[in-house]
C-alpha positions in Angstrom: 0.0 0.0 0.0 1.3 3.4 -0.9 2.0 5.8 2.0 -0.1 8.8 2.6 1.2 11.8 0.7 2.7 14.4 3.1 3.1 18.1 2.4 6.6 19.1 3.2 7.1 22.0 5.7 9.2 24.7 4.1 11.8 26.3 6.4 14.1 28.9 4.7 13.2 27.5 1.3 14.1 23.9 2.2 11.3 21.3 2.4 11.3 19.2 5.6 9.1 16.1 5.9 6.9 16.1 9.0 7.9 12.7 10.3 8.0 11.0 13.6 10.8 8.5 14.3 8.3 5.6 13.8 7.2 7.0 10.4 10.8 7.6 9.3 11.7 4.0 10.2 8.7 2.7 8.3 9.7 4.7 5.2 13.3 3.4 5.4 12.0 -0.2 5.6 9.7 0.4 2.6 12.6 1.8 0.6 14.7 -1.3 1.3 11.8 -3.6 0.5 11.2 -1.8 -2.8 14.9 -2.0 -3.7 15.1 1.6 -4.7 18.1 3.9 -4.3 16.7 6.3 -1.8 18.5 9.2 -0.1 17.5 10.4 3.4 19.0 13.6 4.7 18.5 15.5 8.0 18.4 19.3 8.7 19.2 21.4 11.8 19.8 25.1 12.1 23.4 24.8 11.1 22.5 22.9 7.9 19.9 25.5 6.9 22.3 28.3 7.5 24.8 26.5 5.2 22.0 25.9 2.6 21.3 29.7 2.5 24.6 30.3 0.9 25.5 26.9 -0.7 23.5 26.1 -3.8 24.8 22.6 -4.1 23.7 21.8 -0.6 20.2 23.2 -1.4 20.2 21.0 -4.5 21.1 17.9 -2.5 18.3 18.6 0.0 15.8 19.2 -2.8 16.7 15.9 -4.5 16.5 13.8 -1.3 13.6 11.3 -1.0 13.2 12.3 2.7 14.4 15.2 4.8 13.8 15.0 8.5 14.1 17.4 11.4 17.2 17.0 13.5 17.1 20.1 15.6 14.7 21.9 18.0 15.6 25.1 16.3 14.0 23.8 13.0 10.9 22.9 14.9 10.7 26.4 16.4 11.3 28.0 13.0 8.4 25.9 11.6 6.1 27.2 14.3 7.1 30.8 13.7 6.2 30.2 10.0 2.8 28.8 10.9 3.8 25.1 10.3 4.4 22.1 12.5 7.1 19.4 12.6 6.0 16.6 15.0 9.3 15.5 16.4 13.1 16.2 16.5 15.0 13.1 15.6 18.6 13.3 16.7 21.2 10.8 15.6 22.9 10.5 19.0 19.8 8.6 20.1 18.3 7.4 16.9 21.3 5.6 15.5 20.6 2.9 18.1 17.0 2.6 17.0 18.0 2.4 13.3 20.4 -0.4 14.2 17.6 -2.2 16.0 15.3 -1.7 12.9 18.0 -3.2 10.7 18.6 -6.1 13.0 14.9 -6.9 13.3 14.3 -6.8 9.6 17.6 -8.5 8.5 18.9 -5.3 6.7 22.7 -5.0 6.3 24.4 -1.7 7.1 27.7 -0.1 6.1 29.3 2.6 8.2 31.3 5.2 6.4 32.9 8.2 8.1 34.7 9.6 11.2 38.4 9.0 12.0 40.2 5.7 11.4 38.9 3.1 13.7 35.8 4.9 14.8 33.4 3.3 12.3 34.7 -0.2 13.2 34.3 0.5 16.9 30.8 1.9 16.3 29.9 -1.3 14.4 31.2 -3.4 17.4 29.1 -1.5 19.9 26.0 -1.5 17.8 26.3 -5.3 17.5 26.8 -5.6 21.2 23.3 -4.0 21.7 21.8 -5.7 18.6 23.6 -9.1 18.1 21.6 -9.8 15.0 22.8 -6.7 13.2 24.5 -7.4 9.9 27.3 -5.0 9.4 28.4 -5.2 5.7 31.5 -3.1 6.3 33.0 0.0 7.9 35.4 2.6 6.5 36.8 5.8 7.9 36.0 9.2 6.3 39.6 10.4 6.0 40.2 9.8 2.3 40.4 12.0 -0.7 36.8 12.6 -1.5 37.3 14.6 -4.7 35.4 13.2 -7.6 37.5 10.7 -9.6 40.3 10.5 -7.2 41.7 6.9 -6.7 40.8 6.9 -3.0 37.3 8.0 -3.7 36.8 5.4 -6.4 38.2 2.7 -4.1 35.7 3.6 -1.3 32.8 3.5 -3.8 34.0 0.1 -5.1 34.2 -1.2 -1.5 30.8 0.0 -0.6 29.3 -1.5 -3.8 31.1 -4.8 -3.2 29.5 -5.0 0.2 26.1 -4.1 -1.3 24.5 -2.9 1.9 20.8 -2.2 2.4 21.6 0.9 4.5 24.6 3.1 4.1 25.4 5.6 6.8 27.7 8.5 5.8 29.2 10.7 8.5 31.5 13.3 7.2 29.9 16.3 8.7 27.9 19.1 7.0 27.9 19.9 4.1 30.6 17.4 3.0 28.5 14.3 3.5 25.5 15.8 1.6 27.8 17.0 -1.3 29.5 13.6 -1.4 26.2 11.8 -1.8 25.1 14.3 -4.4 28.2 13.5 -6.4 28.3 9.8 -5.9 24.8 8.5 -5.1 24.1 7.5 -8.7 27.0 5.0 -8.6 26.3 3.6 -5.1 24.1 0.5 -5.0 23.0 0.8 -1.4 19.2 0.7 -1.1 19.1 3.6 1.4 21.8 6.2 2.0 21.6 8.4 5.0 23.8 11.3 6.2 24.5 10.9 9.9 27.0 13.6 11.0 28.7 12.6 14.3 26.5 9.5 14.9 29.5 7.1 14.5 31.5 9.1 17.1 28.6 8.8 19.5 28.0 5.1 18.8 31.7 4.3 19.2 31.8 6.1 22.6 34.5 8.5 21.4 32.1 11.5 21.7 30.0 11.8 24.8 26.6 13.4 25.2 26.1 16.5 27.2 23.9 16.6 30.4 20.6 14.9 29.9 18.8 18.0 31.4 19.8 19.7 28.2 19.6 16.9 25.6 16.1 15.9 26.7 14.7 19.5 26.8 15.5 20.8 23.3 18.9 22.2 24.2 21.1 19.6 22.4 23.1 22.5 20.8 24.0 23.7 24.3 25.0 20.2 25.4 27.2 19.8 22.3 28.8 23.2 22.9 29.5 22.2 26.5 31.4 19.1 25.2 33.2 20.7 22.3 33.4 24.5 22.9 36.4 25.3 20.8 35.1 23.5 17.7 31.5 24.5 17.9 31.3 28.0 19.5 31.0 29.8 16.2 28.3 27.3 14.8 26.1 27.9 17.8 26.9 31.3 19.4 27.0 33.0 16.0 25.0 30.6 13.9 21.9 30.2 16.1 21.1 34.0 16.3 21.7 34.3 12.6 19.3 31.4 12.0 16.6 33.1 14.1 17.2 36.4 12.2 16.8 34.6 8.9 13.6 33.0 9.9 12.1 36.3 11.2 13.1 38.0 7.9 11.6 35.1 6.0 8.3 35.5 7.9 8.2 39.3 7.5 9.1 39.0 3.8 6.3 36.6 3.1 8.7 33.7 2.2 11.3 35.7 0.3 15.0 35.7 1.1 
């Protein structure tokens, strides 16, 4: 049976699917069953800030089969624009549910990204929690990702040789989205998802911030507390800029 048609919620010119985690998982399972090459991306305030000045990132988001909300700021923006996104789905929690879905359905996964050794450690820990999980392979993200480079061609070849049902790509934004935009047509994985720092979290290399923050819509503040030197500009400059852009969008009637 075909799923009900959903109207995407537009936030700063990017369409976001109003999905709960359950609905997202059902769609991923459907994509795998149908054997189609689907792309699933996620957006937060940082991603939408980048998309405002990066046309290729906007193109990747437009072409994606699903775009889900991965930030409380995006939900707030939707409300300010008179729309509603039902849930924030953040990878630090959801990657474990995705692994559980794959294990229960017999889907294979390939983990691509992070520093050398991290993806393999993430695979080990995910299998500890979900022993039936089929990990088709794991590879770090520190390779020459330029189109046509020997290293890039070798990674594409390895992923295709593993032929996973689900490919998780964690290079950070916007590199992961642009890499999929460039290479998706050659990758045989049934579903490809961008996952940011999910492999770092799953491996245990990156810890979550205080639960008081992560469970109350302040994931950004929790991440800032853990990695202040790397993330201060993204959040302390980027978040106010995002709010300003949303307010200008609202006052301008949907114009930049």
